[in-house]
C-alpha positions, 0 to 999 in steps of 0.5 A: 823346108819352106824356109829353105825354099824361101831362102834359095829364092833370095837373090837378084841381078841387075844392070845399070848403064849411064854415060858415067858407068856400066855396071852388072851386079848379082847378089844371093843373100843365102850364099857361101861368101863367094865374090867375083869382082871386076871393077876399076877401083881395086880398094873397093874390090877388096872391101866388097870381097870382105863384105861378101865373105863375112856376110856369107853372100854370093856377090858378082860385080862387073863395073866400068866407069869414068875413073879418068875423072875420079872414082866417085861415079863408080863407087856411088853407082855400085852402091846404088846397084847393091842396095837395089839388089838387096831390096829385091832379093829380100822381097816381102821380108817375111820371117827375117830377124830385121835388126842387127848390131855388130862390132868388128875389131881390126887390130887397133881399129873398132867399127860398129854397124847397126841395121834395121831392115825397115823400108825407111831409108836412113843413114848415120855415119860417125867416122874420122880417118887419120888419112884422106886417102888409102892408096888412090882411094879417097876415104870420103867415098866410103860415106858415099857408097854406104849412103847410096846403099842404105837409100836404095836398100831402104834400110836404116844404117848406122855406122860408127868407127869408135877409134883406130889409127890406120885408115885401111884398118878402120875402113876394113872393119866397117865392111866386115861389120856391114857384112856380118850385120846384114847377114844377121838381120836377113836371117830367117827366124822360124819363130817369126810369123809374117814380118817382124813389125806390128804394122804387118808390113815392112 
């Protein structure tokens, strides 16, 4: 019962407004995979929907940005907000599993995401895409989003796209794997007393 009460509280909402973007975001870690996404970047909407569905997170994002310039600021700032919301929602991290490694195939593509909810932000990214664009979306923004997310969430995040020939499939596999790995790493394990660290703190 205590674990259920703790999990029910694992949610956060925030707003971020700059001269470049205006974002409202909420995240419930222990959700049912429901997403309400309204941004100026349709491809990112699709990826965040996959992330929420496969991570069993409830995610709401309302974002407007200076897309007349390009999608960079909007994608970057959503990554910042999502990372901050995850960090806040997890609180002291007591009882979590902490680590996860997940492979996800998407047809011919295979992606791997490895996570340590460590309070030590680090990001490693190994991906080479056949195309620099998916529709109007620049593939370099995947790195930008994930890097800022890991930094603000204060997690160690390794993302490896092992192979693939379709850029859309490759990126889709990344976001599905990210959701599933985070779901596993944030699960409360009744065997874990306190935080899963010999330091006694994460």
